[in-house]
N, C-alpha and C positions, 0 to 999 in steps of 0.2 A: 391259215391262219391270216393270212393278207385279207382275206373277205370278213373275218371277224372287227378288222377296224374301221370296215365301213360301215357309218352308221345305218346306211340303208339295208344294206344285207339281214337289219335286224325285224325284216318284216317275214323273214322265215321260222320253222319255229329253232332250226339249230342255230340259226344267226341270231336270234334272239337272246338263247341260251348263252351263246358266245360272249355276245354284246353285254349281257347282265354279270358274268362271270369278271368283265374287263373293269365295269363300274363298280364291282364290290370293291375287288383287288386295288383301285384308285382311291377308294374310301379310306380302306384301314391302313394303307403307306400314309395316306394324308393327318390320319388319325394317330399313327405312330409318331410321326414327327412332332404334332403337337404337344405330346407328351413329352417326347424328348428334349423339344426346344424351346416350346412355349409360345404362346401366339404374340405375333407381332403388333399386335394391338391390345395386349396385357397389361397393365397399369403396374408398374414396377414398385413393389411396397419394401421396406427395411424389415430386414432380417433379425427379429430381437436378439438372435444369438449372435448376431455378426458386430465387432466392436465398431463403435461409431465413432466419429472424429470426434476430440475433446473440444470444447466448448470454454475459451478464456474468460470465466467471469471474477473479476478484480472486487473483492470485499474491500480492500482500499486503494480506490482511485484515486491517483496523482496528479492525471494528467490536465486538469482544468484547475488547479488552483494558481493563483494570482499569487505569487509573491510580493508585490507592491499593495498589497489591502491592507485596510487598517483594522487593527483589531480591536481597538479604543481610541479614543480621543489624542493620545501620544505616543500611541507605540503602535507599528507597522510590523507586518509578517517578517520582511526584510532585516529587520534587526536579530530576529531570532534565529533563522535559517544561514545567514552569513559566517564563513570561516575560513580563517587563512590555510587551516590544514585542508578542508574541502578543497580549496581552490589550487594550489598547490597538487595535489593527489588526483586532482580532475573527478571527485566525488560528488554524485548529485545528489545535494542533501535536501531533497523535497519530500515535505512532509506530508500526511494524509487528512481529510477531512476530519478526523477523528483528533490527531494532533494539533489541526489547527484550532479547535474547540476549547482543547484543555489549555493550550498558550493564551487565549481570548480568556479564561476563566482567571489563569495567573496573573494578567495583568488587570483586571476588572478587580481582585480581592487584594491583591499585593501590590503591582507597580505603580497601578496608579495611587494610590492612596501615598505610597512611598514617594513618589514624584511630588506630589500637592505639599507635601512636608519638606523635601529636600531639595526641589528644582530638577534640573534635567539628569537622567541617569543613563548610563553607558552598558547597555550589556554587551559581556564579554563571551558568553557561550549560551545559549539558549537550547534549542532543538540538535539532537544527534541520529539521524543515522544508522543502523545497524553497522555499517562499512566505518563512519566516521568514529564513530564510538569506540572503536577497536584500534582506529588507529591513532588514536588520543589516550591509548590504556584505560578507557572507561569501564565500569563495571558493567557486567551483563545485566545487571537490575537496574541501572541508571536511572531517573527519573528525567531525565535528558532524553535519552530516547521515545519516552511517551510524552514530551511535552509539557511535562508539569514541572519541571523547573529552569532555572536562569541564573548565571553568576552575573553579580553587578561589580564594576570596578569602584575600588575604593581609592580614593586622592592619598587620604593619610588615615590614620590609626584612631583620630578623635572622630573624623565622621561616621569611620566605620563601627565605632562603639555606640553613637547616637542612633545609627539606622540599624544594628543588631537591637539594642534595646527596646525601638519605636515599634518594631516588626512582633517583638517578642511579648511586649506589653498592650499592644492594640490589635492584631491584626490576628485572623484565622488562618494560621500556617500548618504545613506538616512538617517541613525540616527545615531548621535556620541554623546553617553553619559559616561561623568568622573562619577562613581559611587564609594561612600566611606558608608561602614558599619559600624554603630556607633557601639562602644563597643571596639572591637580590631581594629578599624581603617584599615581593610583590602581594597583595593584599585583595581578596576577594570576598563577596558575600553571597552563599550559596542557598537559595531559598524556594520552596516548592509548595504546591497548591494540588490538593486531590479533590474531586467532587464527592466522591464516594464517602469521604470522613477524612479529617486530618489528626495527626498525633500530638505534636506542637512539640516536637524533639529540637530543643536547641544545644550548640555543643559549638567548640573551639578547640581549633587543631591545625598544626603544622604540616604540611606536605612536604615532600622531598621534589629537587629539582629536576623533575621531570616533565613532559608533554602533558601529561594528564592533570590539566587544572583549567580553570575558567579563564587566566589568562589568555591559554594561547587555544582552546579547542573551539 
C-alpha cells in the first residue's frame, strides 16, 4: 500500500492501477463534499421561500416637516400643531405632508379671507394626531385629524356672529359650527374645508364643560 502512494510507482502496471484508484477515490470524495457543502466560490442567492427582512417604507413621512414653515402669508404651520395638552402629555403632534397640504388649503380658502375681513385670528386647535385626539376626547373621525379643520378663538358673541355669517354667506366651507362651553361661557368657531367637495353644514351648539373643545385642544 505504501508503494501506491508514491507517484513514481505508477510506472509499473500494478502501480498505475493503484494510483488511478487513488485519484478516482479522491475525485469522488471532493465531488461529494461540493454537493454537500457547496463551492466556496459559489455566489449566494436569496432563497425566494426564505422570509426576507422587512423594509420599512412610511407612506406618511413626518421626519422632514418644518414646523415653522409658512402655509400662507399670515399663517404658519406652528399655529396649527401647538397644543397645551400635547406638551403636558409629551405627545409629538407632527403632521404628515398630506395634512400640511390640507391645512394650507384651509388657510387659503377660509382663514386668509377671514383675516382680511376681521384682522388677526387666533387658532386654538388645528391638527390633532390620533393620540392627541384621544387625549382631548375628540371624535375618531374628527376633521382635525386630517388637518381639514381649525377652531378659532372668539372674543365675544358679537364678533362670533359676524364671523359665522361672513363664512356662511361668502366662503366655500365644509362644516361651520359656533360652539359655546357650558360653565365658563367660552366660545369658538369650528370651521373646515375639504378639497374633494364641501357640504356647507352650518350649526350652533353648546358643549359640556370638558377637555374636548377648541379652547383646550
